[in-house]
N, C-alpha and C positions, 0 to 999 in steps of 0.2 A: 654390678649396677655401671650408677650410672657418673661419668667426673664429664665436667664447662668448663670452658670457658671464651671469651668474647672476645672480638677486638676490630679492629677499623683501621682499613687502608685509604687511599685518595689519589683515585686517577681518570686520567681523560683518556676516551675512548669514540670511536665512530663506528654505525653497524653499515658498513657497505648496504649501498641500494637499497635500503627503510627512505622515505618519507621523513620521517621529523627528526631518526638516530643515527642518518645522513651522516653529519656534520658533529666539527668534536663538540664533545662538550664531556665536561664530570660528572662526579661522583663518588658518594663517597660509600662507600661499600663495609655495614656490622656484617663479620663473619664469623659465625656461633661453631665450635668443636666440639663435639660428645662425646667421649673415649667411653668403649664398655670392658667389662676386666672384672675376676672373680674373688672378688674380697672374704675369700671362707677362709685365709689366713689369720688377716684382725689387724691385717695391716695395709697403711698404701694399695692405692694399686697401679696411680700414676703419682709421682712428686709435682705439686701442682709447677709451683717454680719448672721446673722439664719441658711441662705439656706446654706449660708460656716460652719455655725459651725455645723449643722447638716451634709454633705455628708462626712464632715473628719472625726465627730466619724465614720463616718459607715467606712470605707476607712480604716481606723488603725487598724481593724478587716485582712485584709491585705495584706496592705504597709509589703513591707520583711519580706514576712510567705512562708511558701511551698502553694500550693493550697493547695497540695491533702491533706495535714494536714484539709482542708475545705471542699474538693470535691473531690468526687468519680472520678470523670471524669472534669478536671476542663481545657474543653475548652473554649474561647473566649467567645463561644453563654454558657455556663454555666455560669458561672464567670458572665457575660452582669448579666441573669437572676439571682444569687442569693445576688448577690449591687441592685435592683433594687427591692427587697422585704424587702429589710434591710432597702432604701429609706423609701418604703411608711412609711411601720410604724410613721414615726418621719416623711415625709413635707405631709400636711393635704392636700393638692392639686393635678392634675394631674399634672404626668414627664414622659419625654419621656426620656433616657440614652439611649449614642452611646458609646459603651467602644473600643476604639483603639491600637489594637494588637502590637506594632510601628509602622512604616512611614505604609501609603495607606490600611489597612488592620482596621476591623470595625464591627462590629455589634450592631445594634437600638435596644431597643422591650420599 
């Protein structure tokens, strides 16, 4: 069974060496976290409040920050990987993470 939450962060970044994205600019990132667990006990897989708290704690490290201060090359792929690594330290279930960079553009892992 899958269980998920959605949150948002606002960040600035620039992509070194990129013609268009090489200047400082910002995005609102939509962050979708989906965990997977067994519900054969008939109880909760994970309380939504606990899941949301873990996600908020991780996202607070990125929200309203310049991502170049956190990552050498802050592409959406690297942002997603960085967030997922931190989430897996706090959430004891397999998870899928999808990060949307604006509308219509996303990466998932």
